[in-house]
ZAGU-730464 format. One record per residue: residue number from 1; residue in one letter; y, x, z of N, C-alpha, C, O in turn. Coordinates in pm, whole numbers. Example, Ala and Ser with C-alpha at 12.3 -4.5 7.8 and 13.67 -1.06 7.14 Angstrom:
BEGIN
{num = 1; residu = a; n_Y = -569; n_X = 1319; n_Z = 780; ca_Y = -450; ca_X = 1230; ca_Z = 780; c_Y = -330; c_X = 1320; c_Z = 780; o_Y = -332; o_X = 1424; o_Z = 846}
{num = 2; residu = s; n_Y = -225; n_X = 1285; n_Z = 708; ca_Y = -106; ca_X = 1367; ca_Z = 714; c_Y = 3; c_X = 1290; c_Z = 787; o_Y = 114; o_X = 1341; o_Z = 804}
# end
This chain:
BEGIN
{num = 1; residu = x; n_Y = -117; n_X = 80; n_Z = 0; ca_Y = -1; ca_X = 0; ca_Z = -1; c_Y = 126; c_X = 86; c_Z = 0; o_Y = 224; o_X = 55; o_Z = -67}
{num = 2; residu = x; n_Y = 121; n_X = 195; n_Z = 78; ca_Y = 238; ca_X = 283; ca_Z = 85; c_Y = 268; c_X = 349; c_Z = -51; o_Y = 384; o_X = 364; o_Z = -88}
{num = 3; residu = x; n_Y = 164; n_X = 387; n_Z = -123; ca_Y = 182; ca_X = 451; ca_Z = -250; c_Y = 245; c_X = 363; c_Z = -353; o_Y = 337; o_X = 406; o_Z = -422}
{num = 4; residu = x; n_Y = 199; n_X = 239; n_Z = -367; ca_Y = 255; ca_X = 149; ca_Z = -460; c_Y = 399; c_X = 116; c_Z = -425; o_Y = 482; o_X = 100; o_Z = -515}
{num = 5; residu = x; n_Y = 431; n_X = 106; n_Z = -302; ca_Y = 569; ca_X = 85; ca_Z = -259; c_Y = 657; c_X = 201; c_Z = -293; o_Y = 763; o_X = 182; o_Z = -352}
{num = 6; residu = x; n_Y = 615; n_X = 326; n_Z = -257; ca_Y = 692; ca_X = 443; ca_Z = -273; c_Y = 710; c_X = 479; c_Z = -425; o_Y = 818; o_X = 520; o_Z = -467}
{num = 7; residu = x; n_Y = 606; n_X = 462; n_Z = -499; ca_Y = 612; ca_X = 508; ca_Z = -640; c_Y = 658; c_X = 398; c_Z = -736; o_Y = 703; o_X = 427; o_Z = -848}
{num = 8; residu = x; n_Y = 648; n_X = 277; n_Z = -694; ca_Y = 679; ca_X = 166; ca_Z = -792; c_Y = 783; c_X = 67; c_Z = -735; o_Y = 893; o_X = 55; o_Z = -790}
{num = 9; residu = x; n_Y = 751; n_X = -1; n_Z = -630; ca_Y = 836; ca_X = -111; ca_Z = -589; c_Y = 973; c_X = -67; c_Z = -530; o_Y = 1068; o_X = -145; o_Z = -535}
{num = 10; residu = x; n_Y = 984; n_X = 52; n_Z = -475; ca_Y = 1114; ca_X = 100; ca_Z = -426; c_Y = 1210; c_X = 134; c_Z = -543; o_Y = 1329; o_X = 155; o_Z = -520}
{num = 11; residu = x; n_Y = 1160; n_X = 139; n_Z = -663; ca_Y = 1240; ca_X = 180; ca_Z = -778; c_Y = 1268; c_X = 65; c_Z = -873; o_Y = 1340; o_X = 84; o_Z = -971}
{num = 12; residu = x; n_Y = 1216; n_X = -54; n_Z = -846; ca_Y = 1231; ca_X = -167; ca_Z = -939; c_Y = 1284; c_X = -287; c_Z = -865; o_Y = 1240; o_X = -320; o_Z = -755}
{num = 13; residu = x; n_Y = 1382; n_X = -353; n_Z = -929; ca_Y = 1432; ca_X = -474; ca_Z = -868; c_Y = 1347; c_X = -591; c_Z = -923; o_Y = 1355; o_X = -620; o_Z = -1042}
{num = 14; residu = x; n_Y = 1274; n_X = -654; n_Z = -845; ca_Y = 1184; ca_X = -761; ca_Z = -882; c_Y = 1261; c_X = -896; c_Z = -896; o_Y = 1332; o_X = -938; o_Z = -804}
{num = 15; residu = x; n_Y = 1246; n_X = -961; n_Z = -1013; ca_Y = 1321; ca_X = -1085; ca_Z = -1033; c_Y = 1247; c_X = -1207; c_Z = -988; o_Y = 1309; o_X = -1296; o_Z = -930}
{num = 16; residu = x; n_Y = 1115; n_X = -1217; n_Z = -1011; ca_Y = 1040; ca_X = -1334; ca_Z = -971; c_Y = 892; c_X = -1301; c_Z = -960; o_Y = 855; o_X = -1185; o_Z = -977}
{num = 17; residu = x; n_Y = 808; n_X = -1397; n_Z = -930; ca_Y = 666; ca_X = -1372; ca_Z = -912; c_Y = 597; c_X = -1323; c_Z = -1036; o_Y = 511; o_X = -1235; o_Z = -1029}
{num = 18; residu = x; n_Y = 635; n_X = -1379; n_Z = -1153; ca_Y = 575; ca_X = -1333; ca_Z = -1280; c_Y = 609; c_X = -1186; c_Z = -1308; o_Y = 523; o_X = -1110; o_Z = -1354}
{num = 19; residu = x; n_Y = 733; n_X = -1146; n_Z = -1281; ca_Y = 778; ca_X = -1010; ca_Z = -1302; c_Y = 703; c_X = -918; c_Z = -1209; o_Y = 659; o_X = -811; o_Z = -1251}
{num = 20; residu = x; n_Y = 686; n_X = -956; n_Z = -1083; ca_Y = 610; ca_X = -879; ca_Z = -983; c_Y = 465; c_X = -857; c_Z = -1030; o_Y = 411; o_X = -746; o_Z = -1022}
{num = 21; residu = x; n_Y = 405; n_X = -965; n_Z = -1080; ca_Y = 264; ca_X = -955; ca_Z = -1129; c_Y = 256; c_X = -861; c_Z = -1250; o_Y = 161; o_X = -784; o_Z = -1259}
{num = 22; residu = x; n_Y = 352; n_X = -866; n_Z = -1341; ca_Y = 351; ca_X = -775; ca_Z = -1457; c_Y = 368; c_X = -631; c_Z = -1411; o_Y = 294; o_X = -543; o_Z = -1456}
{num = 23; residu = x; n_Y = 464; n_X = -604; n_Z = -1323; ca_Y = 487; ca_X = -469; ca_Z = -1275; c_Y = 367; c_X = -411; c_Z = -1200; o_Y = 330; o_X = -295; o_Z = -1222}
{num = 24; residu = x; n_Y = 305; n_X = -490; n_Z = -1111; ca_Y = 184; ca_X = -440; ca_Z = -1039; c_Y = 69; c_X = -426; c_Z = -1124; o_Y = -9; o_X = -334; o_Z = -1100}
{num = 25; residu = x; n_Y = 47; n_X = -510; n_Z = -1227; ca_Y = -59; ca_X = -489; ca_Z = -1324; c_Y = -44; c_X = -361; c_Z = -1399; o_Y = -141; o_X = -286; o_Z = -1413}
{num = 26; residu = x; n_Y = 72; n_X = -332; n_Z = -1449; ca_Y = 102; ca_X = -210; ca_Z = -1523; c_Y = 83; c_X = -87; c_Z = -1432; o_Y = 24; o_X = 13; o_Z = -1472}
{num = 27; residu = x; n_Y = 135; n_X = -99; n_Z = -1309; ca_Y = 120; ca_X = 15; ca_Z = -1215; c_Y = -22; c_X = 44; c_Z = -1179; o_Y = -61; o_X = 161; o_Z = -1172}
{num = 28; residu = x; n_Y = -102; n_X = -61; n_Z = -1155; ca_Y = -243; ca_X = -37; ca_Z = -1122; c_Y = -321; c_X = 24; c_Z = -1241; o_Y = -409; o_X = 108; o_Z = -1222}
{num = 29; residu = x; n_Y = -288; n_X = -19; n_Z = -1362; ca_Y = -353; ca_X = 44; ca_Z = -1475; c_Y = -315; c_X = 189; c_Z = -1483; o_Y = -402; o_X = 272; o_Z = -1509}
{num = 30; residu = x; n_Y = -188; n_X = 228; n_Z = -1463; ca_Y = -147; ca_X = 369; ca_Z = -1460; c_Y = -217; c_X = 442; c_Z = -1343; o_Y = -270; o_X = 552; o_Z = -1361}
{num = 31; residu = x; n_Y = -216; n_X = 379; n_Z = -1224; ca_Y = -272; ca_X = 446; ca_Z = -1110; c_Y = -426; c_X = 479; c_Z = -1124; o_Y = -474; o_X = 581; o_Z = -1074}
{num = 32; residu = x; n_Y = -497; n_X = 391; n_Z = -1190; ca_Y = -640; ca_X = 412; ca_Z = -1200; c_Y = -682; c_X = 483; c_Z = -1323; o_Y = -796; o_X = 527; o_Z = -1331}
{num = 33; residu = x; n_Y = -596; n_X = 496; n_Z = -1421; ca_Y = -647; ca_X = 563; ca_Z = -1550; c_Y = -560; c_X = 678; c_Z = -1587; o_Y = -604; o_X = 755; o_Z = -1671}
{num = 34; residu = x; n_Y = -441; n_X = 701; n_Z = -1535; ca_Y = -359; ca_X = 810; ca_Z = -1584; c_Y = -304; c_X = 898; c_Z = -1475; o_Y = -263; o_X = 1010; o_Z = -1507}
{num = 35; residu = x; n_Y = -299; n_X = 860; n_Z = -1352; ca_Y = -243; ca_X = 934; ca_Z = -1241; c_Y = -347; c_X = 1021; c_Z = -1175; o_Y = -447; o_X = 969; o_Z = -1126}
{num = 36; residu = x; n_Y = -326; n_X = 1155; n_Z = -1171; ca_Y = -423; ca_X = 1238; ca_Z = -1100; c_Y = -420; c_X = 1215; c_Z = -949; o_Y = -314; o_X = 1190; o_Z = -892}
{num = 37; residu = x; n_Y = -536; n_X = 1225; n_Z = -885; ca_Y = -547; ca_X = 1206; ca_Z = -742; c_Y = -588; c_X = 1335; c_Z = -671; o_Y = -688; o_X = 1397; o_Z = -708}
{num = 38; residu = x; n_Y = -516; n_X = 1374; n_Z = -576; ca_Y = -546; ca_X = 1504; ca_Z = -506; c_Y = -679; c_X = 1493; c_Z = -430; o_Y = -748; o_X = 1595; o_Z = -417}
{num = 39; residu = x; n_Y = -718; n_X = 1379; n_Z = -381; ca_Y = -838; ca_X = 1361; ca_Z = -301; c_Y = -964; c_X = 1379; c_Z = -383; o_Y = -1071; o_X = 1394; o_Z = -325}
{num = 40; residu = x; n_Y = -956; n_X = 1377; n_Z = -514; ca_Y = -1072; ca_X = 1397; ca_Z = -604; c_Y = -1045; c_X = 1507; c_Z = -702; o_Y = -1077; o_X = 1495; o_Z = -821}
{num = 41; residu = x; n_Y = -985; n_X = 1615; n_Z = -652; ca_Y = -951; ca_X = 1737; ca_Z = -733; c_Y = -872; c_X = 1708; c_Z = -853; o_Y = -905; o_X = 1756; o_Z = -961}
{num = 42; residu = x; n_Y = -768; n_X = 1631; n_Z = -840; ca_Y = -676; ca_X = 1592; ca_Z = -948; c_Y = -748; c_X = 1529; c_Z = -1066; o_Y = -708; o_X = 1544; o_Z = -1181}
{num = 43; residu = x; n_Y = -853; n_X = 1459; n_Z = -1035; ca_Y = -922; ca_X = 1388; ca_Z = -1139; c_Y = -878; c_X = 1239; c_Z = -1141; o_Y = -807; o_X = 1196; o_Z = -1049}
{num = 44; residu = x; n_Y = -915; n_X = 1163; n_Z = -1239; ca_Y = -881; ca_X = 1023; ca_Z = -1252; c_Y = -990; c_X = 934; c_Z = -1193; o_Y = -1108; o_X = 959; o_Z = -1220}
{num = 45; residu = x; n_Y = -958; n_X = 833; n_Z = -1116; ca_Y = -1060; ca_X = 743; ca_Z = -1060; c_Y = -1142; c_X = 677; c_Z = -1167; o_Y = -1265; o_X = 669; o_Z = -1154}
{num = 46; residu = x; n_Y = -1079; n_X = 628; n_Z = -1274; ca_Y = -1147; ca_X = 566; ca_Z = -1387; c_Y = -1104; c_X = 643; c_Z = -1515; o_Y = -993; o_X = 625; o_Z = -1566}
{num = 47; residu = x; n_Y = -1194; n_X = 729; n_Z = -1564; ca_Y = -1151; ca_X = 808; ca_Z = -1687; c_Y = -1124; c_X = 716; c_Z = -1801; o_Y = -1187; o_X = 611; o_Z = -1812}
{num = 48; residu = x; n_Y = -1033; n_X = 752; n_Z = -1884; ca_Y = -1001; ca_X = 669; ca_Z = -2004; c_Y = -1130; c_X = 658; c_Z = -2094; o_Y = -1217; o_X = 745; o_Z = -2094}
{num = 49; residu = x; n_Y = -1134; n_X = 551; n_Z = -2167; ca_Y = -1245; ca_X = 532; ca_Z = -2259; c_Y = -1245; c_X = 645; c_Z = -2368; o_Y = -1140; o_X = 693; o_Z = -2413}
{num = 50; residu = x; n_Y = -1365; n_X = 682; n_Z = -2406; ca_Y = -1373; ca_X = 788; ca_Z = -2504; c_Y = -1329; c_X = 740; c_Z = -2642; o_Y = -1310; o_X = 620; o_Z = -2662}
{num = 51; residu = x; n_Y = -1315; n_X = 830; n_Z = -2735; ca_Y = -1274; ca_X = 789; ca_Z = -2867; c_Y = -1373; c_X = 692; c_Z = -2935; o_Y = -1494; o_X = 704; o_Z = -2920}
{num = 52; residu = x; n_Y = -1320; n_X = 602; n_Z = -3007; ca_Y = -1410; ca_X = 508; ca_Z = -3076; c_Y = -1432; c_X = 556; c_Z = -3219; o_Y = -1351; o_X = 633; o_Z = -3271}
{num = 53; residu = x; n_Y = -1536; n_X = 513; n_Z = -3280; ca_Y = -1571; ca_X = 554; ca_Z = -3417; c_Y = -1499; c_X = 460; c_Z = -3512; o_Y = -1535; o_X = 343; o_Z = -3523}
{num = 54; residu = x; n_Y = -1397; n_X = 513; n_Z = -3583; ca_Y = -1318; ca_X = 436; ca_Z = -3670; c_Y = -1370; c_X = 447; c_Z = -3817; o_Y = -1338; o_X = 363; o_Z = -3902}
{num = 55; residu = x; n_Y = -1448; n_X = 550; n_Z = -3843; ca_Y = -1496; ca_X = 574; ca_Z = -3977; c_Y = -1574; c_X = 701; c_Z = -3977; o_Y = -1614; o_X = 747; o_Z = -3871}
{num = 56; residu = x; n_Y = -1598; n_X = 759; n_Z = -4092; ca_Y = -1669; ca_X = 884; ca_Z = -4099; c_Y = -1575; c_X = 997; c_Z = -4058; o_Y = -1457; o_X = 996; o_Z = -4092}
{num = 57; residu = x; n_Y = -1629; n_X = 1095; n_Z = -3984; ca_Y = -1548; ca_X = 1207; ca_Z = -3944; c_Y = -1508; c_X = 1291; c_Z = -4066; o_Y = -1573; o_X = 1288; o_Z = -4171}
{num = 58; residu = x; n_Y = -1400; n_X = 1366; n_Z = -4048; ca_Y = -1346; ca_X = 1444; ca_Z = -4163; c_Y = -1456; c_X = 1547; c_Z = -4211; o_Y = -1469; o_X = 1573; o_Z = -4330}
{num = 59; residu = x; n_Y = -1529; n_X = 1600; n_Z = -4120; ca_Y = -1632; ca_X = 1704; ca_Z = -4155; c_Y = -1740; c_X = 1640; c_Z = -4243; o_Y = -1794; o_X = 1709; o_Z = -4329}
{num = 60; residu = x; n_Y = -1776; n_X = 1512; n_Z = -4225; ca_Y = -1871; ca_X = 1447; ca_Z = -4303; c_Y = -1823; c_X = 1395; c_Z = -4434; o_Y = -1899; o_X = 1382; o_Z = -4530}
{num = 61; residu = x; n_Y = -1694; n_X = 1366; n_Z = -4436; ca_Y = -1635; ca_X = 1315; ca_Z = -4560; c_Y = -1603; c_X = 1424; c_Z = -4658; o_Y = -1581; o_X = 1396; o_Z = -4776}
{num = 62; residu = x; n_Y = -1598; n_X = 1547; n_Z = -4616; ca_Y = -1559; ca_X = 1656; ca_Z = -4702; c_Y = -1438; c_X = 1730; c_Z = -4652; o_Y = -1384; o_X = 1699; o_Z = -4546}
{num = 63; residu = x; n_Y = -1395; n_X = 1825; n_Z = -4727; ca_Y = -1286; ca_X = 1905; ca_Z = -4687; c_Y = -1153; c_X = 1837; c_Z = -4712; o_Y = -1133; o_X = 1779; o_Z = -4819}
{num = 64; residu = x; n_Y = -1063; n_X = 1842; n_Z = -4617; ca_Y = -932; ca_X = 1788; ca_Z = -4639; c_Y = -833; c_X = 1898; c_Z = -4674; o_Y = -829; o_X = 2001; o_Z = -4606}
{num = 65; residu = x; n_Y = -755; n_X = 1881; n_Z = -4777; ca_Y = -663; ca_X = 1982; ca_Z = -4822; c_Y = -523; c_X = 1921; c_Z = -4827; o_Y = -427; o_X = 1989; o_Z = -4862}
# end
């Protein structure tokens, strides 16, 4: 609770309940997927999803010039 207040809520003027919900949702996504945590060796609690396969890799398609 202290972290979300110090890093997020102390810096934002909340207008209404919907705005608070949007701010907290965005902060939690950042906190769990992008912010390093000292307690786990500066690792992320939830690592971001790996790359998705969008097509054939450049090495399989041939040389790019």
